[in-house]
C-alpha positions as CSV (number, residue, x, y, z in Angstrom):
1,M,19.5,-17.6,-3.4
2,K,16.5,-16.7,-1.2
3,K,14.6,-13.5,-2.0
4,V,14.1,-11.2,1.0
5,K,10.8,-9.3,1.1
6,P,11.0,-5.8,2.4
7,S,8.9,-5.2,5.5
8,P,5.6,-3.6,4.8
9,Q,6.4,-0.6,7.1
10,N,9.5,0.3,5.0
11,V,7.5,-0.1,1.8
12,F,4.8,2.3,3.0
13,R,7.4,4.8,4.4
14,E,9.3,4.8,1.1
15,A,6.0,5.3,-0.9
16,W,5.0,8.1,1.4
17,Q,8.4,9.8,1.0
18,K,8.2,9.6,-2.8
19,M,4.6,10.9,-2.9
20,S,5.6,13.8,-0.7
21,A,8.5,14.6,-2.9
22,D,6.2,14.6,-6.0
23,M,3.7,16.8,-4.2
24,D,6.5,19.3,-3.4
25,Q,7.3,19.6,-7.1
26,V,3.6,20.4,-7.8
27,M,3.0,22.9,-5.0
28,P,3.9,26.5,-5.1
29,K,7.1,27.5,-3.2
30,A,5.2,29.1,-0.4
31,L,3.2,25.9,0.4
32,Q,6.1,23.4,0.2
33,G,6.3,23.2,4.0
34,R,3.7,21.6,6.3
35,T,1.5,24.7,6.6
36,G,-1.0,25.1,3.9
37,R,-0.3,21.8,2.3
38,L,-3.7,20.3,3.4
39,K,-5.7,23.2,2.2
40,F,-3.9,23.2,-1.1
41,S,-4.4,19.5,-1.6
42,L,-8.1,19.6,-0.7
43,G,-8.7,22.6,-3.0
44,L,-6.9,20.9,-5.8
45,A,-8.9,17.7,-5.3
46,L,-12.2,19.7,-5.2
47,L,-11.2,21.6,-8.4
48,E,-10.4,18.3,-10.1
49,L,-13.7,16.8,-9.2
50,V,-15.6,19.9,-10.4
51,V,-13.7,20.1,-13.7
52,L,-13.9,16.3,-14.4
53,G,-17.6,16.3,-13.4
54,A,-18.5,19.1,-15.7
55,L,-16.5,17.6,-18.6
56,G,-18.1,14.2,-18.0
57,K,-21.6,15.8,-18.1
58,F,-20.9,17.6,-21.4
59,V,-19.5,14.4,-23.0
60,Y,-22.4,12.4,-21.7
61,D,-25.0,14.9,-23.0
62,W,-23.1,15.0,-26.4
63,L,-23.1,11.2,-26.7
64,V,-26.8,10.8,-25.6
65,N,-28.1,13.4,-28.0
């Protein structure tokens, strides 16, 4: 039996839909629509970078000293 590959467009569309559903679970109820989603995502990414950067700096300083 020949295996049929899904078209790339369908794979990306399915991945996008799954990612959007996952983000809806993380976001507050007020931001689950389109409005505010970009600001929330960018703020969350910035917060993550700052927290991980600070944590990495402290771990690095602790290991070096």
